Each structure stands twice: as structure tokens, then as C-alpha cells.
N, C-alpha and C positions, 0 to 999 in steps of 0.2 A: 411572431415566428413560430412559437409553441406555446399553447396554452392548455393547462390541465385543470379541470374543474370537478370538485366533489367526487373524487376517485375513491373507490372502496375495493379492497383486494384481500381475499382470504385463501388460505392454503390449508385444506382439511378443516379443522375447526378453529384454526388460529387466524385472527384478524391481523394482517400485516399493517394496513392503514385504512382509515376511512375519513370522508370529507376532506380529502387531500387536494390541495390546489398548488400550482406551480407555474411560473411564467418564465419564459426566456425570450428576450428581445434581441434585435440585431446588435452584435458587438458585445453581448454580455459574456462574463466569464463566471461560470457557476459551478460550485462543487456540491455533490450530493453525499452526505455523511451519515453515519450511524453504525452501531455494532454490527458484527457479522450476523447474517440471518434477519436483519431488520426489514429487508425488502428492496434494497437498492438496485440489484441487478434485475429483480422482478419489474421494477418501474421502468427500467430501460427497455425490457421486453415488451411492455405495454406501449411505450412510445414508438417502438419499432414495429407495432401491430403484429407481433408474434404470440402475444398473450391477450385475452380479452379480460378486462376487469369486471367485477360484479356489478359495479355502478360507476356512473360519472362519464365524463367525455374527455377526449384528447384531440385537440384541434392543431393542425399544422398549416401554415401558409402554403398554398398550392405551388408556390414557386420556389419553395425551400428545398435545396439539395441537402440530404442528411448522409453523413459518413459515420460508420460505427466500427470501433476497435474492441473486439471482445477480449477477455482475459486469455483465452486459449486460441491459438491460430488454426486456420483451416489446413487440411492435409494438402500436400503438394506432390505433383507428379515429377516430370522430368524438366519442368521449367527452371530457368536459371533465376539467380536473385534479381537481376534486372527485369526479367519476364515478370516476376511477382510484383515488383515495384511499379512497373508500367501497366500491368493487367493485360498485356497483348496476347497472352496464351489462354487465359481462362476468363477474365472479367470482361474484356472487350468483346469476344465472341458471344458470351452469354447476354450481354446488353444488346447486341445487334439482333440476336434471335428473339429477345423479348420485345424489342421495338417492332420487328416485323409482325409478331403475333398481334400486338396491340393495334398496328395499322390495318392489318387484315380484318380485325374486328370493328374497325371504325372508331377506336377508342383513343383518339389522338389529342383529346383535350383534358384527359384525366391527370390528376397529380402524378400517378405512377409513370405515365408517358413522359410528362414533363421532366421528372426527376431523372428517369432513365436516359433521356435525350441529353441532359446536362452533363451526366456522368460520361456518356459515350463521347460527347464533344471534348471533354476534358482529357480523356485518355487517348483520343485520336488527334491531339494536337501535335504538329510537327516537332515541337520542342519538348515533348514529354519525356524522351530519353535523357536529354541533357538535364532537365529538371529533376528527374528521378536520381540521376547520378549525384547531383549536388546535395540532395537530401539524404541518400544513402551514406555519403561521406560524413555528413553531420551526425548521422546515427551510428558512426563508427566503423562502417565497412571501408575496406581498402579497394582500390581500382581492381586489383587482382581477384577480388571476390565477385565482381559483377557477373561474370560468365560462368561462375560455379553453379552446379546444380544445387537448388535450395534444400533438396532432401539430404544432402551430405552434411548440412549445418544443424545445429541444435535447434530445439523449438524456440528459444529465446531470440536467436538471430533471424528465424523465419518470422517471428512476430514483428521484428523491426522492419522487415521488408514489407509486411502488410501495412504497418503504420506509415512507411514511406509512400505507399500507394495512395492512402487516404490524403496525405499532405500534398501529393501531386495533383489530386483532383480538386483540392481546395473546396470542400463542401461548405455550404452556408452555416450549417450546424454540425459540429463535431461531437459525437457521443463517444467518450473514452472510458473504458472500464479498466482501471488500474494500469495506465499507460507506462508507468515507470518500473513496472515489476521486472522487465527483461532488459533494462538498460543498466550500463555501467555508469559511474559517476560523471564522466566527461560527456557522454552522449546525453545523459539527463540534463545537464547544464545547457547543452545545445538546444534540446527540445524546449526547455523552459524559456529560453530566449526567443525561440521561434514562435511559441504560443502567445507570448506576451505581445507580439507584433502581428499576430494572425488577424486577418481581415474579418473572418467569420465569428460566429458565436461558439462557445464551448460549454458542454455540460459533461462533467467528469465525476468518476468515482475514484477516489484515491485514498491511500493510507499514508501518503508522504506529506507530512506536516509542512516542511519548509517549501516544497514544491507548491502547495496550495497557497501558502503565504505570499509567494512571489507572483502567482498567476491569477488567482480568482479574486473577484470583487463582490461575490454574493455566495452564501452558503444556505443550503436547504438541509435540515436534519430530519431524519426519520427516527422518531422516538415516541414511545407510549402511544402507538397507533396514529400518530399525528405527523404531518409534514410541516415543519416551522421554518420560517424564512428569517435570515439574519443578513444585514448589510456588512460588507467588509470581507476581509480574508479570514483564514482559519483562526488566527490568534484573536481577531476582533470577535469572531463567533463565540470563542470560549469565554471571553469577558462578558459579552452580552448575555450568554446562557446563564451564567452564574448570577448576574444582576436580575435576570428574569425569574430565576429560581427563587432567589431571596425575597423578591416582591410577591411571588405567588404564595410562598410559605407564610408571609406576613398576612396576606389577604385571607388565606385559609384559616389561620389562627383567629383573626378578628371575626370572621363569619361564624366559626365554632363557638366563640364567646357569646356572640349575638344570639345564636340559636339556643345555647344553654340558658341565657338570661330569659329568653321568651318562653322556653319550655319550663323553667322553674316557676315563672309567674303563673302559667297555665295550671301546672300541677298543684300550686298552692291555693289557687282561688277558683278552680272550676266547680268545687263544691259549695262555694259561698254565693248564694242567691244574687246578692247585689254586685258581685264581681264576675259572675258566670259568663256574661256576654263579652266582657273584656278578655277573660281567659280564652274563649273560643276565638276571639279576634286575633290573639297572639298565636294560636295554633295555625290559623289560616295565613297568617303572615309568614310563619315558617314554610308552609306549603308553597307559598308564591316565590320564595327565594330560588334563585338560580344557583344550585349548589355548586361549590368549587371542590373539585376532587383533590384529595390529599396529593400534593406533588411528589413525584418520584425524584430523588436526588440524582443529578448527573453522575454518571459513571466516572470515577476518578482512579488515577494510577494506584496500584497496590504497592505499598512501601514494604520491601523485604530486605532484611540485613543479611548479606552473604557472610556465612561464617568465615573467620580468618583462615586462610590457607596456611600450610606449613611454611616456615620461613626459609627462603632459599638464599643462595649466594648473590653477591652484588652483580655478577655477570649471569644472567638467566640462562642465556643460550647464545652460541656463536657459530658462525659459518667462516670457513677459511678456504680460499682458492677453489670455490665450488664451480665445477663445469657441469652443465646440464643440457642435454639435448634429447629431443624426441625424434629418432631416426635421423634424417639429415637436417632437421630444423634445430638450430642452436638457440637456446633460451638464455643461458648464462655462461659467461667465460671469466673464470677467476674472481668470482663473487666473494667479497669479504663483508660481513655483517655482524654487529653485536647488538643483542637486546639486553638492556639493563633491567635490574629489578624495579618494579613499580611503573615502568613506562607503559603508556597506553598509546600504541602505534597503529595508524591507519595506513594501508597500502592503497595508493591511487595510481591511475594510469589507464590508457585505452584498453579495451578488451583484447585479449590475446597477447598483451605485453609480458605476461608471466606472474601476475599477482597470485593467482590460485596455486600455480606451481611453487612459488616461493613459500607459500603457507604450507604446502605438502612437504617441502624440503625440511622446513623447521620441524614439522610434526614427525618426520621420519617415516612417512608413508610412501615415498618414492625413492627409487635408487638413482643417485647421480653417478656420473662417470668418473669424477676426480674431485678431490678436496676432503675436507673434514668437517663434521658437524659435532659440536661439543656442548653437552648439557652442563649447566652449572651445578654447584653443590646442592644436594637435597632437592633436585628438580622433580617436580610432579607435573606432568604435562597433560593437557586435555585439548583435544581437536575436535572442533564442531564443524561438520561439513553438511551442506544442504542435501547432499546425495548419499548420506551414510546413515543407515538405521540399524546396522548389525550389532550395535551395542545393546539392543533390547532383547529381552528374553520373551520369545513368542507365547510362552505359558503363563506369564505373569500379567496382572492387571495394571492399569496405569498407576493406581495408587501403590500397589506392592512395589513397582519399579522404583518409585520415588523413596519409599520407606526403606528399601533394601540399599539404596544408594547412600542413605545417611541414617545409620542406626540410632542416632541420638535425637532424630527428628520426631516430634509428636505428631499424631494423625491429624489433629486439628490444624497444625501448622501446614502439614503437606496438602490438606484440602484447601486451605487459604491460598497458597501459592499456586496450586493447580487451577483454582477458579480464576486467578488473575491471568493465567495463560489459556483461558477459554475452555477449560475442562470443567464442565458443570454437572452437579448432581450425579445421576447415574452413569455419566460418561467416565467417571474415575474408575468404574468397575469393568470397563471394557478391556478385553485382552489386547495386548499390543500387536498381535498378529493381524487384527482387523482394522487397525488405525490407517488413516489415509497418510500420504506422504507429509502433508503439512502438519498433521497431528503428531506424527513421529518426530518431525523436526522440533516441535515445540516441547515435547516430552524430553528430548535429549537436552534442550536448553534448561529445563527445570532441573534435571539431574546434575548439570554442571553448576548450577546456582546453589544447590543444597549440599554438595560435596565438592567444593572448588579446588582445581589444581592451583599451583602457584605460577603456572605459565599457561595461559588460555589463548588458543588460536581459533578464530572464528571467521568463517566464510559466509557473508550475507546473513547474519543472525536474524535480521528483522523481516525476512521474507516469511509470508503466511501470518504475520502478526497484524492486528488492527492497531490504530494510533494509541489507544490507551495502554495496550499491552506493550507496545514499543517504549512508552514512557515508563512503564513499570521496569522494564528491562534496563532502560537507561539509568534510572535511579539506582538500581541494584548494582550496575557495573561502575557507577560514579564512586561507590563506597568500596569497591573491590580492591583488595590490598596487594594482589599479585601483579604479574606482568601480562598485559593484554595486547595481542597483535590481531587486527581484524580488517576485513574487507567489507565495505558498505557503499551503497549509493544513496543512503539516507542522509542528507546534509544536516538535518537537525540532530540526528544520532551522532554524526561525526563531530559536530561542533561542541557537543556536551561532553564528549569522552576523550577525543584525541589530544595527546600532549606532544606528539611527534608525528611527522608525516614522512613516508617513504614514497617518493615519486618514481614509478617504474615505467621505463619506455625503451624499446629496442635493446633490451638486455642490460640497461644501465639502471642502477638504483641510487638515487640521490636523496640524502636525508635532509630534512628541515626540522630543526629542534625548536618546535613551537607548535601552536595549535593550528587548526585548518585556516583561519583568517590570516595568520602569519604566513602561511604557505602561499595563500592567494596573493598577499602584499608582495612577497619576495619574488614571485614569479611574474609579477606585473599583470596578474589576471584578476578577473572578478567572477562572480557567480554567473554573469551573463557572457563571459568570454571564454570559449573553449580553445581557441586557436593557440594562446600562449601556453597551454599545458601539453600540447602534443605536437609532434613534428609530422606534418602530413606528407 
């Protein structure tokens, strides 16, 4: 289906990978992993023929229909959500136009024509609308959303509609670049189940460890300019990579000992006439060796001890009789809720159920119409929002922001934790005013970790983080001594942290005093079953 041989790609003077080979067969489930900037998205671009490699070949079966989901969605005009999912306003006319152009040129046997024809047929199917509606529901849309203009919705919701269109077409090969980024937990579980039963092949880039463990059966890692293949899911890959590294270290050390022994013999006897020929033979033996490069250790999570926050009261924060509405839309009526000291609580439920609103009520950043919010004794509250960077001083550098947040922190400690959150070398001297949205998000996370509140409220804290950094954050928060309330769609993150689950749906908040697996058991749900978690 897809075969890549001896690929080399450079950007500027930097080699991303060379002599890279990769193969995807029918029905394969493949993940492409590696640190940010390793070249994963570039490899996708080469496969899609948008970028030319320096060397090597990319071969696709001429009958293969390829579907691609980028990280960011295309702009939409006046089309509805259902229009986007069926492609009837933009994609179908575009395909018809291209088919006519290729037919006029007499190019009806080319792979491009065959692929365009297959996509056109899929979107022109009489059942396409019914199929699209079913998939949109699975991805969290309500029926009332189908005829809404897509431009009225957030970028994340538009991305879901584009994903729905791909699944409607059922490409032979799906290329998915961070498909879970814009999904809530329940729609993620639906997609996970869908892809496990998908008839075509998958090649995905993802930072969601649990998602890859459930879906993929092969991993390719881009590391040290190589593309290395591993059998199994992501956890299998981690085990194999560690074993391979240990074996390579042993081989490297043995070869260095051999070289040293040969060199010592040559140095000792090259001036001795009776031994000179033997000495030269040893030197030639060194030259004939295929040298093993000193292996680079796999990147591992950074272990950072969050300083103890000030001790608060047993009741960290409570809500009594909260009524909250946005205009005519009622979100909560008479909500009572108590967060106890030391609890680690995850909010789950469908998008639009009120999870972020509840977090904002707890944080005191939205006005509710009725009720009372009470902070416990000695409460020190921190609210982390994906869309909030106004806590940063535009005139300070990244390093200064962190050092100012925690005056007792040494500079080397600040550098180490910034490095673990992907701020490297000269990047720590950048002014916060020039940081990207993702960089600002990560910097705010670091500030919370070095000067922690005793009540920490976090909305999707793992967004913009790679897997190793998520693991670093998870380890740090596992040792956090305050109260944590968070929203996340990263199941691995939730499983390691949550000691309590609040299921939110249609204005109702139902507590489950146990971890995520306890919640699944009590609701009669599994990671593969979304229906039991929501009322459709």
C-alpha cells in the first residue's frame, strides 16, 4: 500500500532523517512517534507529495485512496456542519472539476484520477448524509448542530467535522496528525473504538499514549536521524527501545575495548622489527571495523518535586445552590459541590455539558446568577486555562518569569524544569511576548509547578505537550499535596491522577468516589463504549 525507501530529508543544515524506510500494508495500524521537531509532520508532507525529499522514493499502490487529517482545519465559509462532513459544498465540486480536467487531458488511468474518482463516488453515495450524521453524533455533535453554520463553531468542532468527512469516505489509508487534539474524552473513546474496527490502514501521529496502546500494532520512531521500526503498541515500543538501547550500549563498549586493545598492541610493538607487521595488521583491523556510534539514551521523563503548597482547610472549596446560565441557555440549577483537601478530581462528560464552566465557577472567573462559592481556610487558588496567557509579563524572559514565580528556586533548577517542558538553550531567553500559544501554555504550567497553590484547577493541561513531557507533568502532579480539579481527554493522564470522578451531563453533576476505572465499572462502561456515558 505504501512503501518508503532510503529517504533523506534536510531542513537548512539540519538532517531530519536519512536512509529512512517505512512500510504500511493493508489493515496495518501504525504510529509515527518522536520528539517535537523530529520530522513527523514533514514525513506526512512527503507521503502526500507536498514536499520533495532530498533522496529516496515513496511508492503508493495506484488503487489506494488516501485521506489526511491535518492538525489545523481548513477555513470554512457559509457551509453547515453537515455540509462539511459530506463535502457537498466544497469537496465534491472540487473533485468533479478535477475529474473533468483530467478527462479532458486524457489522463484517466493515472493514480490521481483513480483516487479522485473513488473519493467522488464515496461522497456522491445516496447514503452519505445518513452516514455522516451517525459519525457526527459519535464525535459529540447533537442533531441540532447539523444545520448550524460551521463558522459559528470553534476550530476544534470544525476539525471534528473534517474528521467526520474522512471517515465517511473510508479511505484505504488514513493519515491522522494528532486526531485526538480537539476531542473530549467521550468522543475520543468513540473514535478509538471506530478505528480499532476500521477496514482500512492507519498511519498516525499522536501524543496520546493510551490511544496508541489501544489502536496501533506497529510503531516507527524518528530518532537520531533514523526511522526505527518496532512491533506492538506504544508500551511495547517503550520496552523494546530500552532493550535495544541496553544491547547497543553493551556492543559499543565491547567494540571500544577491542579497539583499545588493538591500538595498545600497535602502539607498543610498531617500533619492534619482529612485531612491526603484526602491529600494522592490528591497525588495519581497526580500519576494517564497522564502527558503532555511541548510542544516545532515550529521552526519559524529568522528575520534579513540586514544593509543598501552604496547608489549607479540610474543605478546600464548596459551591452551594449555584444557578448558572448564558443568556437563555441554562447550565446549572441549584448545584451543590464540595472539593476536599487532597482530592484529585477529573471532570468528564460530553462537550458542551458544562465542564469548563464548572471549572471557571470554582476559579471565580465567571459570574453566576445565584448561589454561593466558598473558599476554605488559607486557600491559595490557581487556575490554568488553555486560552489564558495574561499572567505573563511581556517584558520578561521565559527564565525570568519562572525565577520570579519562585524566589527560592535556583537558576539551574529552573533551567532543568524548563528543559523538560521543551524550552531549550537559547529559548529560555525569549521574551514571553513572542511566545506561541502553546509555549505560553507550557510556561504557565511551569509557573504553577514551581510555586503551587493548594487548589489547582486545570483545563486540558496536556495540550501542546509531547508524551515524555506529559509523563513529566503526571509524575509531578502525582506527588502534589494540594487539591486538584482537572479536565482532560488523555486517558493515561486521568488513570494515573484521578482519585475521584465527576460525571457532568445536562446540568447534572454525579460524583464517583474512586478512580477512572471505578467510574467505568460503576457506569457499566468500558473504554470502547461511549453510549453508557451519555444520554443521546
